[in-house]
MOPAC internal coordinates of N, CA, C and O (Angstrom, degrees):
PM7 1SCF
backbone

  N    0.0000 0     0.00 0     0.00 0    0    0    0
  C    1.4413 1     0.00 0     0.00 0    1    0    0
  C    1.5242 1   108.99 1     0.00 0    2    1    0
  O    1.2310 1   120.32 1   -39.26 1    3    2    1
  N    1.3510 1   116.99 1   140.74 1    3    2    1
  C    1.4550 1   122.21 1  -177.08 1    5    3    2
  C    1.5189 1   110.41 1   -88.77 1    6    5    3
  O    1.2310 1   121.08 1   -33.59 1    7    6    5
  N    1.3100 1   115.54 1   146.41 1    7    6    5
  C    1.4603 1   120.11 1   177.00 1    9    7    6
  C    1.5301 1   109.15 1   -77.78 1   10    9    7
  O    1.2310 1   119.58 1   -18.04 1   11   10    9
  N    1.3430 1   118.40 1   161.96 1   11   10    9
  C    1.4653 1   121.02 1  -179.49 1   13   11   10
  C    1.5230 1   112.72 1   -60.79 1   14   13   11
  O    1.2310 1   119.58 1   146.11 1   15   14   13
  N    1.3332 1   118.41 1   -33.89 1   15   14   13
  C    1.4645 1   119.42 1   179.89 1   17   15   14
  C    1.5298 1   110.95 1   -70.76 1   18   17   15
  O    1.2310 1   120.66 1   144.03 1   19   18   17
  N    1.3297 1   116.35 1   -35.97 1   19   18   17
  C    1.4642 1   120.03 1   177.69 1   21   19   18
  C    1.5182 1   110.64 1   -68.00 1   22   21   19
  O    1.2310 1   120.03 1   144.20 1   23   22   21
  N    1.3249 1   117.56 1   -35.80 1   23   22   21
  C    1.4588 1   121.63 1   179.17 1   25   23   22
  C    1.5254 1   110.77 1   -66.17 1   26   25   23
  O    1.2310 1   119.90 1   137.25 1   27   26   25
  N    1.3263 1   117.79 1   -42.75 1   27   26   25
  C    1.4677 1   119.97 1   179.66 1   29   27   26
  C    1.5262 1   111.05 1   -67.65 1   30   29   27
  O    1.2310 1   120.36 1   145.57 1   31   30   29
  N    1.3469 1   116.92 1   -34.43 1   31   30   29
  C    1.4582 1   120.32 1   177.05 1   33   31   30
  C    1.5192 1   110.67 1   -66.69 1   34   33   31
  O    1.2310 1   120.09 1   139.06 1   35   34   33
  N    1.3475 1   117.43 1   -40.94 1   35   34   33
  C    1.4649 1   120.74 1   177.20 1   37   35   34
  C    1.5235 1   111.21 1   -65.14 1   38   37   35
  O    1.2310 1   120.49 1   139.51 1   39   38   37
  N    1.3049 1   116.68 1   -40.49 1   39   38   37
  C    1.4594 1   120.53 1   179.60 1   41   39   38
  C    1.5229 1   110.66 1   -64.29 1   42   41   39
  O    1.2310 1   120.37 1   138.72 1   43   42   41
  N    1.3345 1   116.89 1   -41.28 1   43   42   41
  C    1.4661 1   120.43 1   179.39 1   45   43   42
  C    1.5198 1   110.59 1   -67.71 1   46   45   43
  O    1.2310 1   120.28 1   145.03 1   47   46   45
  N    1.3156 1   117.08 1   -34.97 1   47   46   45
  C    1.4632 1   120.06 1  -178.49 1   49   47   46
  C    1.5198 1   111.73 1   -73.92 1   50   49   47
  O    1.2310 1   120.24 1   144.02 1   51   50   49
  N    1.3188 1   117.14 1   -35.98 1   51   50   49
  C    1.4690 1   119.41 1  -177.10 1   53   51   50
  C    1.5177 1   112.71 1   -89.05 1   54   53   51
  O    1.2310 1   119.51 1   147.19 1   55   54   53
  N    1.3128 1   118.55 1   -32.81 1   55   54   53
  C    1.4590 1   121.17 1  -176.33 1   57   55   54
  C    1.5122 1   113.30 1  -104.14 1   58   57   55
  O    1.2310 1   119.74 1   175.29 1   59   58   57
  N    1.2888 1   118.10 1    -4.71 1   59   58   57
  C    1.4560 1   121.39 1   178.44 1   61   59   58
  C    1.5043 1   111.93 1    89.13 1   62   61   59
  O    1.2310 1   120.89 1   -26.89 1   63   62   61
  N    1.2969 1   115.90 1   153.11 1   63   62   61
  C    1.4593 1   121.25 1   177.93 1   65   63   62
  C    1.5197 1   108.49 1   -88.23 1   66   65   63
  O    1.2310 1   120.61 1     8.57 1   67   66   65
  N    1.3090 1   116.44 1  -171.43 1   67   66   65
  C    1.4611 1   120.88 1  -176.54 1   69   67   66
  C    1.5162 1   113.09 1   -61.92 1   70   69   67
  O    1.2310 1   119.33 1   136.44 1   71   70   69
  N    1.3291 1   118.88 1   -43.56 1   71   70   69
  C    1.4595 1   121.15 1  -177.48 1   73   71   70
  C    1.5296 1   111.39 1   -75.99 1   74   73   71
  O    1.2310 1   119.98 1   140.51 1   75   74   73
  N    1.2932 1   117.65 1   -39.49 1   75   74   73
  C    1.4630 1   120.83 1  -178.24 1   77   75   74
  C    1.5139 1   112.29 1   -69.81 1   78   77   75
  O    1.2310 1   119.91 1   149.10 1   79   78   77
  N    1.3331 1   117.78 1   -30.90 1   79   78   77
  C    1.4620 1   119.76 1  -178.15 1   81   79   78
  C    1.5266 1   111.30 1   -69.06 1   82   81   79
  O    1.2310 1   120.18 1   150.16 1   83   82   81
  N    1.3366 1   117.27 1   -29.84 1   83   82   81
  C    1.4711 1   119.45 1   177.12 1   85   83   82
  C    1.5182 1   110.36 1   -66.95 1   86   85   83
  O    1.2310 1   119.98 1   141.84 1   87   86   85
  N    1.3230 1   117.65 1   -38.16 1   87   86   85
  C    1.4599 1   120.66 1   178.19 1   89   87   86
  C    1.5240 1   111.33 1   -69.35 1   90   89   87
  O    1.2310 1   120.77 1   142.58 1   91   90   89
  N    1.3327 1   116.13 1   -37.42 1   91   90   89
  C    1.4601 1   119.69 1   178.34 1   93   91   90
  C    1.5229 1   109.99 1   -65.06 1   94   93   91
  O    1.2310 1   120.17 1   138.94 1   95   94   93
  N    1.3239 1   117.28 1   -41.06 1   95   94   93
  C    1.4627 1   120.65 1   179.06 1   97   95   94
  C    1.5192 1   111.54 1   -64.95 1   98   97   95
  O    1.2310 1   120.34 1   140.18 1   99   98   97
  N    1.3300 1   116.95 1   -39.82 1   99   98   97
  C    1.4606 1   120.99 1   179.62 1  101   99   98
  C    1.5193 1   111.09 1   -67.05 1  102  101   99
  O    1.2310 1   120.26 1   137.34 1  103  102  101
  N    1.3158 1   117.11 1   -42.66 1  103  102  101
  C    1.4596 1   119.08 1   179.66 1  105  103  102
  C    1.5251 1   111.12 1   -68.79 1  106  105  103
  O    1.2310 1   120.28 1   148.97 1  107  106  105
  N    1.3253 1   117.06 1   -31.03 1  107  106  105
  C    1.4638 1   120.36 1   175.64 1  109  107  106
  C    1.5156 1   112.04 1   -65.65 1  110  109  107
  O    1.2310 1   120.82 1   140.26 1  111  110  109
  N    1.3485 1   116.03 1   -39.74 1  111  110  109
  C    1.4603 1   120.30 1   177.28 1  113  111  110
  C    1.5229 1   111.02 1   -67.01 1  114  113  111
  O    1.2310 1   120.34 1   140.02 1  115  114  113
  N    1.3289 1   116.96 1   -39.98 1  115  114  113
  C    1.4703 1   120.10 1   177.81 1  117  115  114
  C    1.5128 1   111.04 1   -64.99 1  118  117  115
  O    1.2310 1   120.42 1   141.06 1  119  118  117
  N    1.3218 1   116.80 1   -38.94 1  119  118  117
  C    1.4630 1   119.93 1   178.96 1  121  119  118
  C    1.5216 1   110.45 1   -66.18 1  122  121  119
  O    1.2310 1   120.27 1   140.48 1  123  122  121
  N    1.3284 1   117.09 1   -39.52 1  123  122  121
  C    1.4659 1   120.22 1   178.77 1  125  123  122
  C    1.5226 1   110.56 1   -66.69 1  126  125  123
  O    1.2310 1   120.05 1   140.77 1  127  126  125
  N    1.3354 1   117.50 1   -39.23 1  127  126  125
  C    1.4597 1   121.04 1   178.33 1  129  127  126
  C    1.5277 1   110.69 1   -66.09 1  130  129  127
  O    1.2310 1   120.48 1   137.27 1  131  130  129
  N    1.3163 1   116.69 1   -42.73 1  131  130  129
  C    1.4638 1   120.03 1   178.79 1  133  131  130
  C    1.5241 1   110.39 1   -64.40 1  134  133  131
  O    1.2310 1   120.52 1   142.86 1  135  134  133
  N    1.3262 1   116.61 1   -37.14 1  135  134  133
  C    1.4641 1   120.28 1   178.91 1  137  135  134
  C    1.5261 1   110.26 1   -65.70 1  138  137  135
  O    1.2310 1   119.98 1   139.17 1  139  138  137
  N    1.3432 1   117.64 1   -40.83 1  139  138  137
  C    1.4579 1   121.78 1   179.14 1  141  139  138
  C    1.5298 1   110.62 1   -67.08 1  142  141  139
  O    1.2310 1   119.78 1   139.61 1  143  142  141
  N    1.3049 1   118.02 1   -40.39 1  143  142  141
  C    1.4664 1   121.37 1   178.36 1  145  143  142
  C    1.5197 1   110.27 1   -64.92 1  146  145  143
  O    1.2310 1   120.32 1   140.63 1  147  146  145
  N    1.3260 1   116.99 1   -39.37 1  147  146  145
  C    1.4626 1   120.36 1   178.54 1  149  147  146
  C    1.5259 1   110.78 1   -65.22 1  150  149  147
  O    1.2310 1   120.19 1   140.66 1  151  150  149
  N    1.3286 1   117.25 1   -39.34 1  151  150  149
  C    1.4661 1   119.97 1   177.40 1  153  151  150
  C    1.5234 1   110.82 1   -64.58 1  154  153  151
  O    1.2310 1   120.01 1   137.99 1  155  154  153
  N    1.3183 1   117.59 1   -42.01 1  155  154  153
  C    1.4581 1   121.05 1   179.40 1  157  155  154
  C    1.5288 1   110.82 1   -64.94 1  158  157  155
  O    1.2310 1   120.42 1   142.80 1  159  158  157
  N    1.3316 1   116.80 1   -37.20 1  159  158  157
  C    1.4664 1   120.21 1   178.53 1  161  159  158
  C    1.5258 1   110.78 1   -66.90 1  162  161  159
  O    1.2310 1   120.10 1   140.77 1  163  162  161
  N    1.3178 1   117.42 1   -39.23 1  163  162  161
  C    1.4683 1   120.62 1   178.76 1  165  163  162
  C    1.5197 1   110.08 1   -66.06 1  166  165  163
  O    1.2310 1   120.08 1   137.02 1  167  166  165
  N    1.3267 1   117.45 1   -42.98 1  167  166  165
  C    1.4662 1   120.72 1   178.47 1  169  167  166
  C    1.5270 1   110.37 1   -63.50 1  170  169  167
  O    1.2310 1   119.86 1   136.91 1  171  170  169
  N    1.3208 1   117.88 1   -43.09 1  171  170  169
  C    1.4681 1   120.99 1   178.41 1  173  171  170
  C    1.5226 1   111.32 1   -63.28 1  174  173  171
  O    1.2310 1   120.22 1   141.72 1  175  174  173
  N    1.3214 1   117.19 1   -38.28 1  175  174  173
  C    1.4613 1   121.17 1   177.90 1  177  175  174
  C    1.5264 1   111.39 1   -65.76 1  178  177  175
  O    1.2310 1   120.34 1   138.95 1  179  178  177
  N    1.3127 1   116.96 1   -41.05 1  179  178  177
  C    1.4724 1   120.84 1   178.82 1  181  179  178
  C    1.5217 1   110.46 1   -65.79 1  182  181  179
  O    1.2310 1   120.08 1   134.87 1  183  182  181
  N    1.3363 1   117.46 1   -45.13 1  183  182  181
  C    1.4733 1   121.13 1   179.81 1  185  183  182
  C    1.5231 1   110.37 1   -62.63 1  186  185  183
  O    1.2310 1   119.84 1   138.30 1  187  186  185
  N    1.3197 1   117.90 1   -41.70 1  187  186  185
  C    1.4614 1   121.83 1   178.30 1  189  187  186
  C    1.5277 1   110.65 1   -63.68 1  190  189  187
  O    1.2310 1   120.24 1   138.74 1  191  190  189
  N    1.3096 1   117.14 1   -41.26 1  191  190  189
  C    1.4700 1   120.82 1   178.44 1  193  191  190
  C    1.5144 1   112.34 1   -64.06 1  194  193  191
  O    1.2310 1   120.43 1   136.71 1  195  194  193
  N    1.3296 1   116.79 1   -43.29 1  195  194  193
  C    1.4675 1   120.40 1   178.99 1  197  195  194
  C    1.5248 1   110.54 1   -64.70 1  198  197  195
  O    1.2310 1   120.03 1   137.60 1  199  198  197
  N    1.3412 1   117.56 1   -42.40 1  199  198  197
  C    1.4721 1   120.69 1   178.72 1  201  199  198
  C    1.5245 1   111.07 1   -63.91 1  202  201  199
  O    1.2310 1   120.02 1   138.93 1  203  202  201
  N    1.3260 1   117.57 1   -41.07 1  203  202  201
  C    1.4642 1   120.61 1   178.53 1  205  203  202
  C    1.5238 1   110.84 1   -65.24 1  206  205  203
  O    1.2310 1   120.30 1   140.07 1  207  206  205
  N    1.3281 1   117.03 1   -39.93 1  207  206  205
  C    1.4660 1   120.37 1   178.05 1  209  207  206
  C    1.5296 1   110.55 1   -64.66 1  210  209  207
  O    1.2310 1   119.99 1   139.26 1  211  210  209
  N    1.3361 1   117.62 1   -40.74 1  211  210  209
  C    1.4662 1   120.76 1   178.93 1  213  211  210
  C    1.5288 1   111.16 1   -64.39 1  214  213  211
  O    1.2310 1   120.34 1   137.00 1  215  214  213
  N    1.3323 1   116.96 1   -43.00 1  215  214  213
  C    1.4694 1   119.63 1   179.16 1  217  215  214
  C    1.5230 1   111.09 1   -66.08 1  218  217  215
  O    1.2310 1   119.99 1   143.26 1  219  218  217
  N    1.3217 1   117.62 1   -36.74 1  219  218  217
  C    1.4605 1   120.91 1   175.57 1  221  219  218
  C    1.5307 1   110.53 1   -64.74 1  222  221  219
  O    1.2310 1   120.47 1   139.27 1  223  222  221
  N    1.3187 1   116.71 1   -40.73 1  223  222  221
  C    1.4617 1   120.97 1   176.78 1  225  223  222
  C    1.5262 1   110.88 1   -62.44 1  226  225  223
  O    1.2310 1   120.62 1   140.97 1  227  226  225
  N    1.3380 1   116.42 1   -39.03 1  227  226  225
  C    1.4645 1   120.02 1   178.97 1  229  227  226
  C    1.5218 1   112.00 1   -69.45 1  230  229  227
  O    1.2310 1   119.74 1   154.58 1  231  230  229
  N    1.3356 1   118.10 1   -25.42 1  231  230  229
  C    1.4564 1   120.35 1   174.42 1  233  231  230
  C    1.5279 1   110.78 1   -69.93 1  234  233  231
  O    1.2310 1   120.56 1   141.56 1  235  234  233
  N    1.3278 1   116.54 1   -38.44 1  235  234  233
  C    1.4640 1   120.59 1  -177.57 1  237  235  234
  C    1.5260 1   110.99 1   -79.76 1  238  237  235
  O    1.2310 1   119.96 1   134.43 1  239  238  237
  N    1.3386 1   117.68 1   -45.57 1  239  238  237
  C    1.4642 1   122.41 1  -179.65 1  241  239  238
  C    1.5203 1   108.84 1  -121.27 1  242  241  239
  O    1.2310 1   119.60 1   -92.97 1  243  242  241
  N    1.3528 1   118.37 1    87.03 1  243  242  241
  C    1.4627 1   120.31 1  -173.70 1  245  243  242
  C    1.5243 1   114.67 1   -74.96 1  246  245  243
  O    1.2310 1   119.89 1   163.16 1  247  246  245
  N    1.3170 1   117.81 1   -16.84 1  247  246  245
  C    1.4559 1   119.98 1  -175.38 1  249  247  246
  C    1.5150 1   111.82 1  -111.85 1  250  249  247
  O    1.2310 1   121.37 1   -32.20 1  251  250  249
  N    1.3342 1   114.98 1   147.80 1  251  250  249
  C    1.4492 1   122.86 1   173.11 1  253  251  250
  C    1.5170 1   108.48 1  -125.93 1  254  253  251
  O    1.2310 1   120.54 1    -3.81 1  255  254  253
  N    1.3292 1   116.58 1   176.19 1  255  254  253
  C    1.4626 1   120.22 1   178.66 1  257  255  254
  C    1.5189 1   110.12 1   -70.70 1  258  257  255
  O    1.2310 1   120.84 1   -36.47 1  259  258  257
  N    1.3191 1   116.00 1   143.53 1  259  258  257
  C    1.4565 1   121.26 1   174.54 1  261  259  258
  C    1.5235 1   108.20 1   -63.08 1  262  261  259
  O    1.2310 1   120.78 1   -44.44 1  263  262  261
  N    1.3143 1   116.11 1   135.56 1  263  262  261
  C    1.4606 1   119.41 1  -176.32 1  265  263  262
  C    1.5211 1   112.70 1   -78.92 1  266  265  263
  O    1.2310 1   120.16 1   158.18 1  267  266  265
  N    1.3022 1   117.29 1   -21.82 1  267  266  265
  C    1.4601 1   119.47 1  -178.82 1  269  267  266
  C    1.5303 1   111.43 1   -80.74 1  270  269  267
  O    1.2310 1   119.94 1   133.50 1  271  270  269
  N    1.3278 1   117.72 1   -46.50 1  271  270  269
  C    1.4662 1   120.54 1  -176.83 1  273  271  270
  C    1.5263 1   112.52 1  -101.95 1  274  273  271
  O    1.2310 1   119.92 1  -177.80 1  275  274  273
  N    1.3359 1   117.77 1     2.20 1  275  274  273
  C    1.4725 1   124.01 1   179.22 1  277  275  274
  C    1.5259 1   112.12 1    60.06 1  278  277  275
  O    1.2310 1   120.64 1  -146.28 1  279  278  277
  N    1.3318 1   116.39 1    33.72 1  279  278  277
  C    1.4510 1   121.20 1   174.65 1  281  279  278
  C    1.5128 1   115.27 1    85.63 1  282  281  279
  O    1.2310 1   119.51 1  -176.60 1  283  282  281
  N    1.3098 1   118.54 1     3.40 1  283  282  281
  C    1.4670 1   120.50 1  -179.80 1  285  283  282
  C    1.5153 1   112.46 1   -86.28 1  286  285  283
  O    1.2310 1   119.48 1   151.49 1  287  286  285
  N    1.3081 1   118.60 1   -28.51 1  287  286  285
  C    1.4566 1   122.08 1   177.97 1  289  287  286
  C    1.5053 1   114.31 1    82.77 1  290  289  287
  O    1.2310 1   120.37 1  -179.33 1  291  290  289
  N    1.3202 1   116.90 1     0.67 1  291  290  289
  C    1.4664 1   119.79 1  -178.02 1  293  291  290
  C    1.5204 1   110.07 1  -150.37 1  294  293  291
  O    1.2310 1   122.04 1   -19.57 1  295  294  293
  N    1.3503 1   113.69 1   160.43 1  295  294  293
  C    1.4475 1   121.73 1   175.43 1  297  295  294
  C    1.5159 1   108.43 1  -124.49 1  298  297  295
  O    1.2310 1   121.13 1   -35.30 1  299  298  297
  N    1.2965 1   115.44 1   144.70 1  299  298  297
  C    1.4612 1   119.91 1   175.63 1  301  299  298
  C    1.5244 1   108.23 1   -85.66 1  302  301  299
  O    1.2310 1   120.72 1   -42.67 1  303  302  301
  N    1.3224 1   116.23 1   137.33 1  303  302  301
  C    1.4579 1   119.56 1   179.86 1  305  303  302
  C    1.5311 1   109.49 1   -69.90 1  306  305  303
  O    1.2310 1   120.30 1   -28.15 1  307  306  305
  N    1.3265 1   117.03 1   151.85 1  307  306  305
  C    1.4589 1   119.07 1  -178.83 1  309  307  306
  C    1.5328 1   113.34 1   -68.92 1  310  309  307
  O    1.2310 1   120.00 1   154.99 1  311  310  309
  N    1.3306 1   117.60 1   -25.01 1  311  310  309
  C    1.4658 1   121.08 1  -178.10 1  313  311  310
  C    1.5253 1   110.08 1  -113.48 1  314  313  311
  O    1.2310 1   119.71 1   -91.33 1  315  314  313
  N    1.2796 1   118.16 1    88.67 1  315  314  313
  C    1.4521 1   120.44 1   176.70 1  317  315  314
  C    1.5113 1   113.03 1   112.00 1  318  317  315
  O    1.2310 1   122.07 1    20.11 1  319  318  317
  N    1.3391 1   113.64 1  -159.89 1  319  318  317
  C    1.4574 1   119.30 1  -174.59 1  321  319  318
  C    1.5279 1   112.95 1  -111.51 1  322  321  319
  O    1.2310 1   120.15 1  -162.75 1  323  322  321
  N    1.3123 1   117.33 1    17.25 1  323  322  321
  C    1.4633 1   120.64 1   179.95 1  325  323  322
  C    1.5342 1   109.63 1   -78.36 1  326  325  323
  O    1.2310 1   121.46 1   -28.66 1  327  326  325
  N    1.3267 1   114.82 1   151.34 1  327  326  325
  C    1.4547 1   121.24 1   178.41 1  329  327  326
  C    1.5133 1   109.88 1  -118.66 1  330  329  327
  O    1.2310 1   120.86 1   -25.95 1  331  330  329
  N    1.3094 1   115.96 1   154.05 1  331  330  329
  C    1.4588 1   120.91 1   171.86 1  333  331  330
  C    1.5234 1   107.89 1  -131.52 1  334  333  331
  O    1.2310 1   120.67 1   -26.31 1  335  334  333
  N    1.3272 1   116.32 1   153.69 1  335  334  333
  C    1.4568 1   120.90 1  -179.26 1  337  335  334
  C    1.5289 1   110.03 1   -74.39 1  338  337  335
  O    1.2310 1   121.40 1   -31.27 1  339  338  337
  N    1.3295 1   114.92 1   148.73 1  339  338  337
  C    1.4649 1   121.74 1   176.21 1  341  339  338
  C    1.5203 1   108.28 1   -68.88 1  342  341  339
  O    1.2310 1   120.08 1   -49.09 1  343  342  341
  N    1.3163 1   117.44 1   130.91 1  343  342  341
  C    1.4592 1   121.65 1  -178.84 1  345  343  342
  C    1.5164 1   113.00 1   -73.78 1  346  345  343
  O    1.2310 1   119.84 1   152.53 1  347  346  345
  N    1.3058 1   117.91 1   -27.47 1  347  346  345
  C    1.4572 1   120.14 1  -177.18 1  349  347  346
  C    1.5260 1   111.49 1   -74.98 1  350  349  347
  O    1.2310 1   120.05 1   133.23 1  351  350  349
  N    1.3265 1   117.51 1   -46.77 1  351  350  349
  C    1.4731 1   120.23 1  -177.57 1  353  351  350
  C    1.5262 1   112.18 1   -99.92 1  354  353  351
  O    1.2310 1   119.90 1  -178.87 1  355  354  353
  N    1.3241 1   117.80 1     1.13 1  355  354  353
  C    1.4680 1   124.06 1  -179.12 1  357  355  354
  C    1.5255 1   112.50 1    57.83 1  358  357  355
  O    1.2310 1   120.80 1  -145.61 1  359  358  357
  N    1.3209 1   116.07 1    34.39 1  359  358  357
  C    1.4584 1   120.57 1   174.63 1  361  359  358
  C    1.5111 1   115.35 1    87.88 1  362  361  359
  O    1.2310 1   119.35 1   179.11 1  363  362  361
  N    1.3239 1   118.85 1    -0.89 1  363  362  361
  C    1.4640 1   119.58 1  -178.72 1  365  363  362
  C    1.5271 1   112.14 1   -83.02 1  366  365  363
  O    1.2310 1   120.18 1   152.17 1  367  366  365
  N    1.3153 1   117.26 1   -27.83 1  367  366  365
  C    1.4601 1   120.97 1  -177.25 1  369  367  366
  C    1.5187 1   113.17 1    82.44 1  370  369  367
  O    1.2310 1   120.19 1  -175.18 1  371  370  369
  N    1.3404 1   117.25 1     4.82 1  371  370  369
  C    1.4667 1   121.47 1  -176.44 1  373  371  370
  C    1.5201 1   111.09 1  -119.24 1  374  373  371
  O    1.2310 1   121.12 1   -24.75 1  375  374  373
  N    1.3183 1   115.46 1   155.25 1  375  374  373
  C    1.4620 1   122.28 1   173.60 1  377  375  374
  C    1.5177 1   107.85 1  -137.23 1  378  377  375
  O    1.2310 1   120.40 1   -26.60 1  379  378  377
  N    1.3089 1   116.83 1   153.40 1  379  378  377
  C    1.4570 1   121.90 1   177.07 1  381  379  378
  C    1.5249 1   108.49 1   -81.14 1  382  381  379
  O    1.2310 1   120.36 1   -50.72 1  383  382  381
  N    1.3206 1   116.91 1   129.28 1  383  382  381
  C    1.4647 1   121.32 1  -178.63 1  385  383  382
  C    1.5259 1   110.75 1   -67.52 1  386  385  383
  O    1.2310 1   120.79 1   -24.86 1  387  386  385
  N    1.3288 1   116.10 1   155.14 1  387  386  385
  C    1.4547 1   121.68 1  -179.91 1  389  387  386
  C    1.5328 1   110.91 1   -60.87 1  390  389  387
  O    1.2310 1   120.17 1   138.29 1  391  390  389
  N    1.3112 1   117.28 1   -41.71 1  391  390  389
  C    1.4592 1   120.65 1   179.20 1  393  391  390
  C    1.5186 1   112.21 1   -63.61 1  394  393  391
  O    1.2310 1   120.27 1   147.30 1  395  394  393
  N    1.3252 1   117.08 1   -32.70 1  395  394  393
  C    1.4645 1   119.75 1   178.56 1  397  395  394
  C    1.5296 1   110.11 1   -71.01 1  398  397  395
  O    1.2310 1   120.21 1   145.93 1  399  398  397
  N    1.3355 1   117.21 1   -34.07 1  399  398  397
  C    1.4636 1   119.96 1   173.61 1  401  399  398
  C    1.5237 1   110.17 1   -60.08 1  402  401  399
  O    1.2310 1   120.47 1   138.66 1  403  402  401
  N    1.3375 1   116.70 1   -41.34 1  403  402  401
  C    1.4666 1   121.36 1   178.92 1  405  403  402
  C    1.5264 1   110.15 1   -64.15 1  406  405  403
  O    1.2310 1   120.35 1   134.65 1  407  406  405
  N    1.3316 1   116.94 1   -45.35 1  407  406  405
  C    1.4710 1   121.04 1   179.60 1  409  407  406
  C    1.5244 1   110.30 1   -61.96 1  410  409  407
  O    1.2310 1   119.94 1   136.44 1  411  410  409
  N    1.3260 1   117.73 1   -43.56 1  411  410  409
  C    1.4694 1   121.25 1   178.85 1  413  411  410
  C    1.5257 1   110.97 1   -62.83 1  414  413  411
  O    1.2310 1   120.32 1   140.90 1  415  414  413
  N    1.3340 1   117.00 1   -39.10 1  415  414  413
  C    1.4650 1   120.23 1   178.67 1  417  415  414
  C    1.5254 1   110.85 1   -65.51 1  418  417  415
  O    1.2310 1   120.21 1   137.64 1  419  418  417
  N    1.3189 1   117.20 1   -42.36 1  419  418  417
  C    1.4678 1   120.83 1   178.69 1  421  419  418
  C    1.5215 1   110.55 1   -62.74 1  422  421  419
  O    1.2310 1   120.56 1   136.51 1  423  422  421
  N    1.3220 1   116.54 1   -43.49 1  423  422  421
  C    1.4714 1   120.10 1   179.06 1  425  423  422
  C    1.5250 1   111.38 1   -63.69 1  426  425  423
  O    1.2310 1   120.15 1   137.77 1  427  426  425
  N    1.3469 1   117.32 1   -42.23 1  427  426  425
  C    1.4616 1   120.50 1  -179.26 1  429  427  426
  C    1.5225 1   110.85 1   -66.77 1  430  429  427
  O    1.2310 1   120.07 1   140.47 1  431  430  429
  N    1.3309 1   117.46 1   -39.53 1  431  430  429
  C    1.4557 1   121.10 1   179.10 1  433  431  430
  C    1.5177 1   110.59 1   -66.26 1  434  433  431
  O    1.2310 1   120.23 1   137.83 1  435  434  433
  N    1.3132 1   117.16 1   -42.17 1  435  434  433
  C    1.4537 1   120.61 1   179.19 1  437  435  434
  C    1.5240 1   110.98 1   -66.48 1  438  437  435
  O    1.2310 1   120.48 1   140.58 1  439  438  437
  N    1.3280 1   116.69 1   -39.42 1  439  438  437
  C    1.4595 1   120.53 1   178.83 1  441  439  438
  C    1.5188 1   112.18 1   -67.89 1  442  441  439
  O    1.2310 1   120.19 1   145.63 1  443  442  441
  N    1.3317 1   117.25 1   -34.37 1  443  442  441
  C    1.4614 1   120.64 1   179.49 1  445  443  442
  C    1.5196 1   111.18 1   -74.26 1  446  445  443
  O    1.2310 1   120.23 1   159.79 1  447  446  445
  N    1.3221 1   117.16 1   -20.21 1  447  446  445
  C    1.4558 1   120.44 1  -177.21 1  449  447  446
  C    1.5152 1   113.83 1   -84.65 1  450  449  447
  O    1.2310 1   119.67 1   169.14 1  451  450  449
  N    1.3122 1   118.24 1   -10.86 1  451  450  449
  C    1.4586 1   119.16 1  -179.57 1  453  451  450
  C    1.5215 1   109.26 1   -76.33 1  454  453  451
  O    1.2310 1   120.98 1   -40.82 1  455  454  453
  N    1.2953 1   115.73 1   139.18 1  455  454  453
  C    1.4544 1   122.09 1  -176.93 1  457  455  454
  C    1.5296 1   108.35 1   -98.30 1  458  457  455
  O    1.2310 1   120.52 1   -63.58 1  459  458  457
  N    1.3385 1   116.61 1   116.42 1  459  458  457
  C    1.4616 1   120.02 1  -179.20 1  461  459  458
  C    1.5248 1   111.62 1   -85.57 1  462  461  459
  O    1.2310 1   120.30 1   160.59 1  463  462  461
  N    1.3226 1   117.03 1   -19.41 1  463  462  461
  C    1.4726 1   121.35 1   179.07 1  465  463  462
  C    1.5163 1   107.02 1  -102.11 1  466  465  463
  O    1.2310 1   120.54 1   -54.66 1  467  466  465
  N    1.3219 1   116.57 1   125.34 1  467  466  465
  C    1.4572 1   118.74 1   179.40 1  469  467  466
  C    1.5277 1   109.04 1   -73.53 1  470  469  467
  O    1.2310 1   120.78 1   -21.72 1  471  470  469
  N    1.3068 1   116.11 1   158.28 1  471  470  469
  C    1.4567 1   120.97 1  -176.00 1  473  471  470
  C    1.5268 1   112.56 1   -66.94 1  474  473  471
  O    1.2310 1   119.86 1   152.08 1  475  474  473
  N    1.3028 1   117.87 1   -27.92 1  475  474  473
  C    1.4574 1   120.71 1  -178.86 1  477  475  474
  C    1.5120 1   113.96 1   -79.71 1  478  477  475
  O    1.2310 1   119.70 1   162.59 1  479  478  477
  N    1.3345 1   118.17 1   -17.41 1  479  478  477
  C    1.4696 1   121.63 1  -174.71 1  481  479  478
  C    1.5239 1   112.62 1  -107.30 1  482  481  479
  O    1.2310 1   119.15 1  -151.60 1  483  482  481
  N    1.3266 1   119.22 1    28.40 1  483  482  481
  C    1.4627 1   120.59 1   179.48 1  485  483  482
  C    1.5325 1   110.01 1   -68.64 1  486  485  483
  O    1.2310 1   120.89 1   -36.01 1  487  486  485
  N    1.2992 1   115.90 1   143.99 1  487  486  485
  C    1.4681 1   121.46 1   179.46 1  489  487  486
  C    1.4891 1   111.18 1  -109.78 1  490  489  487
  O    1.2310 1   120.10 1   180.00 1  491  490  489

C-alpha cells in the first residue's frame, strides 16, 4: 500500500503540476482549434469540388427537361385529343440549367471587361 505522500507525488507526476497543467490545457485548446479548422477546410474543399463538377456538367449538358411539361413540350387538352404547346419551354421540352445561367453570366462579364481601345489611343 502506498503512503499519502507517495500518492500525491504519483498524481503530480502523471497529471502534471500547477504550472505544467496550464500548458497542457493551452495545447489541448490549440489542438482542438486546429482540428476544427482542418474539418472546415475539408468541407470547403468538398463543396468547391462538387460545385466545379456541376458547372463542368452544365458546360457539357446545358439543357434539362422542362419542369412544367416534363420534357414533352406539349399538353393534352382536357376535352379531346388536341395538344397545345407548353408556354414555359415554347414546345421544345427543354430548359436551361441554373449552372449554365451562371456560366453564361461569367462569360458575358468577362467579355464585357475586355478593353478594345488601348490606353494610348484614347480620343
